[in-house]
N, C-alpha and C positions, 0 to 999 in steps of 0.2 A: 613474604607469604609462604608458609610451609607447604601448602598444597595448591593445586590448580584452582582457580576461582570458579565459583558458580557462574553460570552465564544466563542472563535473562534477555531474551529478544521480545520486546514489547512493541507490537504494531498497533498504532492508533488508526484504525481503518477510516479512510475518508477525511482525515484531518489536514486541513490547509495549514501551511506554515505561517502564512500572513495573518492568521487569526489567533496566534499565540503571542502573548505579551513578550516573551523572551526572544521572539523573532521580530520585534518592533511594532506589534499592534498596539495602538494607543488605549484600547479598552482593556480592563484588567480581567481577562477571560481565564487566565491560567496561573493564578498565584502559586499553587503548589508545584506545578511543573517549572515555573520560573525559579522558585527557591531551590529545587533540585538541580536546575541547570547552572546555578552559580558555582557549583563545585564539579562541573562536568565540562566537556568540550562540545561546543555548538558548531555545527556545519551549516553555514548560512546559504550555501548554494549546492544543495543535494537534489538530485533528480531521480525519480522513479524511471523504470525502463518501459512502462506502459501506463495507460490511463485508467485501468480497472483491475479488479481484484486478482483474477486468475493468472494472467501473464505476469503481473507484478510480483505476486507471491512466488510464482515459479522461479523467477530470477533471484528473489531473496533466498530461496531454499537450495538453489543450485549454482549460483554465481555466474550465470551466463545470460546473455540477452535473449529476448523472445525469438529472434531469428534463429537461435541455436536450439533452445528447448522446444520451440514449436507448440507450446501449450497456450494457445490463444483463444480457444472457444470453450463454451460451457461443457462440451462433451470431450474436451482434450484430456489426455492422460500423459503424465511425465514419462519420457522414454525410460525403459527399465534399466538401460545401461548408463543412465546419468545419476550418479549418487546424490542423495539429498544431504542437507546439513545435519539432520537428525541421525541419518545412517552413519555418517562419518564420525560424529561425536560419540555415538553409542559404541562404535567399533573402537574408539579411542578411550573408552572407559567411563564415559559420562552416563548418568541416569537421565533419560530423556523423557520429558513430560510436556504435554500441550494442554492449554486452557483456551478453548477457541469458541468465539461467539458468532463467527461468520459461517453460514451454511455452505457457501461455495468453497470454503477451506476445510471445514470439519465434517461435512455431510456428503457432498458430491464425491464420487469415487474417481479422483483425478491423480492419485499418487502422493498427495501432500502429507498423508498420515504415515508414510513409510519411515521406519526408523524410530518411531516413538514407542517406548515401553508402556506409557500411559497416555491416553488421549481423552481428555474430558471435553465433551461437546455440550454447549449450552443453548443451541438453537435447533430448529427442526422438530420433527414429530416426536423424538425422544431426546430429552435434554441431558442425558448423561450416558457414558459408556460403561461397560462392565469392568474394564480394567482400571478401576479407580486408583489414583495416585496414592501410593503408600498404604493401601488397604491390606488387612490381614484377615480375610473372611473365614468364618466357621463353615461347617457343613451346610447348614440351611442357607447362609448367606451366599455360599458358592453356588448352590442350586438356583437361588434367585438370580444371581448374576449370570449364570448360564442361560436361564430363560430370557432374561433381559437382553443378553447378547444376541440370542436368536431373533428376538423381536426387533432389536435394533438393525440387524442385517436385513430383515424383511422390509422394515420401514425405509431404510436407506436405499434399497433397490427401488421402492416406490418413488422416493424423492429424486433419484437419479433419472427416472423416466420423465419427471416434470422438467428437469434441467436440460435434458437432451432432446425432448420432443417439442417441435414448434407448436403443435396443436394443444398439447397439455400445458405448455408455458402460457399460451394465450388464454386458456381457461383459468389458469392460476391468477392471471392479471385482470380477470373480469370483476365487475363490481360485486358479484355474489361471493367470490372467493377472497377478495382482498382483506376484508375485516378478519376472516378466519386465520389466514397465515400471519397477519400482523400481530395477533394476540395469542390465540391458542397454540400456534406453531412457534412462538417465541423467535420471530425473525431476527431481532436484534440481540437475542441471547439475554444474558444476565451479567452486567458489568460488575456489580459489587460482589456477587457470589464467585465469579471466576477469579477476581483479584484476591478474594479471601482464601480460596482454595490454593492458589499459587503461593501466597504468603505462608500458608500453613505448611506446605511441602518444604519451602526454603528454610523455614524456622525449625519445624519439628523433625523433618527428614525421616519420616516413617517409611519403611520399606527400602531405604537407601543404605548401601553398605558403608561401613565405617570409613571415613576419609574419602568417600566417593563424591566427586563433584556432580552438580546437577545442571542440566540444560533445561530451562523452562521457556517455552514459546507461548506467548500470550497475545491473542487477537481480541481487541475491543471494538464494538460496533456502536458506541455511544453517540457519535456525531453523524452516523449514517441516517438517511431517510428511512422511515417516517420520523417526524420530530415530535417528541413528547418529553421535553425537558422538565426538570424539577420546578415547581411553582416558585420557589424562592429565586431561582435564576431567571424565570420569566419576569418577575417583578423588577429584577435588576437590569436585565438586558433587553427585554421585549415587553414592556408593560402594556403596550397597545393591544396585545393579544388578550389581556385580561380585562381591558376596559372598553374596547371597541368591538362591537359585534361583527362588523364587516371584516376586520382583521382576523378575528377568531374563525369566522366562516371560511376565509381564504386558506388559513392553515389547515383546517379540517378537510377542505376540498383537495388541497395539495397532498395531504397525507394519504388520501384514498385514490389519487390519480396515478397509479403505477405506470400506465402507458406514458404519461407525461414525463416521468423520471427518465425513461429510456429513449425518448424521442427528442431530437433537437427542437427547440422552440423557435417560432418565427419572431418572438419578442415577448418581453415582460415589462409591464409598466413600472414606473419609478416607485410608486407607493407599494406595490406588491413585492418588488425587489427589496425594498427597505425592510418590510415585515419578514421576508425569508431570511435576509441577512441577520436580523436581530435574533430570530429564533435559533438559527444555527449557532450564533454566539452563546445563547443560553445552553444549548446542548454541549458546547465545548466546556463551559464553566461547570455544568453538571458532572461531566466525565472527570474534569480536573479535581473536583471535590472527592470523588472516589479514589483517584490516584493519590490524593493527599493522605487518605487513610492507609493505603497500601504502603507508601513510602514511610509513614510513621511506624507501622508495625515492623517493617524490616529494619528501620533505624534503631528502634528501642530494643530489638532482640539481638542486634549485632550482625544480622544477616546481610545488611547493606554493605558492611565493611568488607565482606568476603565475596561480593558479587560484582561481576562485570555487567552493567546494564547498558543496553543499546536500545534507544527509543526512536522509532521512525513511523512513517505512514506509508501505506502502499500506494496511495494517490490522494488527490484533493477532491474538490467539488466546485462546480460552477453554480453560482447563486444569482444568475441573471446577467452576468458580464457577457458582452458580445452576443447577447440574445440566447444564451445557453443555460440550461439547468441540468444538474446531474453530472455523470462522468462517462457517458456513452460515446462521446464523439471526438473531443479535441486533444491537442497536445500543447495547449497554452499553459502558462505557468500556474494558473488556478488549479490545474489538475496534476501537473507533473513535477513542479518544484515542491519538495516535501520537507517536513522537519526531520532533523537527524541530530540526536543528542547522545553522547557517549560518556558514561561514568566508569572510570577504570581504577580499581584499587591498586593496580600494579604501577601506575604512574606513567605508562606509555602515552596516555592521552592526558595532557595537563589540565589541572583544575582551573575553571574560569576562563578557558581559552576560547577564541572564536576563529574559525577557519573560513575564509572567503573563497577558497579554491573550488572550482567546479568538480564534483565527484558524482559517480553513479551509485545508486543503491544496490546494484548487483555485487558491489564489493563488501557488503555486509557479510556475505558467505566467507570470503577470504579473511576478513577481520576476525570473525569468531573462531574459525579454525586455527588462526595464529594464536589467539588468546588461549585456546585449549592445548596448544602445543602439538597439534596433529597436522598442521599445514605442511605441504610440500614446498620446495624452494620457490617455484613460480607462484604458488598461492600466497606465500609470505610477502612477495613483492606487491601483491594486490591489496594488502591490508591498508585500511584507512589510517593506520598509525604512521604510515610513510609520510615524509615531508613532501610538500608540493614539488620540490626539486626532484624527488625520486618517484613521482607519480608515473606509473607505467602507461596511463592513458593521456598524459600530457595535458590534462585539463579539458579533454574532449570526451563527451558522452553522447550516446544515441538513445532515441526513444521511438517506439513503434506503437501505433494505434490502429489495429485492424478492427473493422466493424464486427460486432457479435452477430453471426449469421442468422441464428434463430430469431433474435430481436429485429434484425434488419428486415427479415421477411414480413414480420408483423407490421412494422412501420411502413414499409413499401406498400403493403396492401391497404392500409388505412389512410396514409397521407403521401401518395406518390410525388406530388408536387414539392412537398417539403424535402423529401429525399433528394430530389434533383437540385433544388435550390441550395441546400446546405451540404451537398456532396456527402450525404450520410453513408453512401455505399462505397466510398473510396477510402483506401488506406491513407493514413497520415504518418509521415516520418519527420523526425526532428534531429538535428545535430546541434549541440551546444559546445562551442569551443571557447573556453574562458568566459568572456562576457558577450559573445556574439551567438545568436541563435537563428538557425535556418529552419523553416517549416515547409515541407513539400507535401502537397495534397494532389493525389493522382500524378500525372506526368506533366502538368502544365501550370499549376498554381503554386507560386513561390512567395514566401514571406521571409523577411529578414528584420531582426530586431537587435538593438543594442540594450542589453539587460542592465547595464550600469545606469544609463540615462533614462531608460524606458522599461522598468521591470514589469509593468502591466501590459506591455506589447500593444501600444496604441498607434505607433507610427511605423508603417511598413517601409523599410529602407531599400527594398530589393531593386527598385528602379533607379535609385541614386548610387548604389554601390554594386554594380554588376561584377566587379572583380572578386569581392567577398562572396557573392552568391556562387560564382563559379568554383571558388576554392572549396567552399563547404559542400557543394554538390559533388565535387570529386571525392571528398572524404566519405560522403554518404554512399556513393556508388562503390567505392573501394571496400567499405565495410560490408555492403550487401554481397559483393562478389566474393569476399573472403569466406562467407558462409554458404556459397554456392547458390545464392538467390538472385533472381533477376533484378537489375537496377530499377528503382522506383520511378525513374525520370529519364527524359531525353535531354541531353545537354546541348547547349547552343554555342558552337565555336569556342569550346574550352581549350585554352592553350596548355596542354599537359606538360610542355617543356618549360613552363614558367618556373624559375628557380625557387621562388617563395612557395609555390604549390608543391614542388618536388621536395623541398625541405620538410614541409608539414607532413607529407605522406611518409617520408622516411622516418620522421620522429615517431609516427604512430605504428611503424612496422609494416606498412603496406608496400614499401619499396626497399630494396637492398642497396 
């Protein structure tokens, strides 16, 4: 390839990996993504760094864990001295453009827009930005864009108030406001338009210098709540919603119960869980159909042959498993094990390959910098193109789930008993080492799972395997200490001079 490839980072917001056919799901929810994946590399065991949008995207865009970037709340802002992926690629000569459907990424002022020459936003009070990708406006158009920009700044400040204020957030979640922001405010954005705009830039290259490569960041919200899938997909995956009034009423109530999305549930009956699961599948299939159009346009134009595409999710979704709905609380696999697919025209990622090695999504940052040729030596070592034998993380990744404080205050006021019962006010940490996963809630609740034999985390092995618990607790505490944070747990009689533990700590760089 004579020039550096275009880079496309496509985030399927809230997409569970176990609901995609190419990751083993028996229902044909994703035929277009499946076809794309046949000529790509699939990572079967990739983990997000957090359970919800803001901290997970912050890690994608900076390459560090939440404990380092500390962007964990709706009011958080990326540290100014932490360069973003777009800033690094722009400095390296890339034209940087974003096509974003998530208001927490494209509207709230958290620093995620830093480094983008063009940022198209499809959600919120104003669904486009004045710096349209590839636009060459005349005088009247420039005036309109200037006015639109001032209006966008004003409306974004208003939306920031809602995101950062507990009282305003609770008002936004009231029955009076919910229908408004779900429809008029385009909460889920516009999937087909954002994909069409991204394809147009990659194909037509208007406003891009000759031979200048493009970095396109795309965030899609198609499978995020509320659920309004295409009728054809409802017919195929959730026909009961079209034929059973009770099922239809349940989905309608669910879509309007924003408080229920953010609060852990005491339980959900089997019938409702089935309806929710089927409607989610219909949303996956609806989004996949739009992706099929996007892939076809790129393929027919030749743009796909010159583009490095990395497709992932920022987190997944609970659909009633373990009595949970949404993504506010846990670090179970339904939320943190995510799809990761890489299509590479240069050949560093082989076509049709499957990787079963455990990796962290934070390494997307290192991978894309390496593809662009702007990574430093340590960053190149973090590329996902490295073989498992050269993995700097040695197959060990960390996950942190801190409660969203403004939402926690609302839940605690409305359902204090539920907060205590489900430990909604306590942080959760997980460490996954190869196929073993430890979950630590607060400083006394420990869970241990073998992901090879129990990927749905149904059998807690902590009481039967205390040595593995102690080893993983040591890794977690060392990880926290490295970043200057307090350990999340109190250890019980851990033998730090155990040679196996010492070896694992040394492999991860915590001991010399």
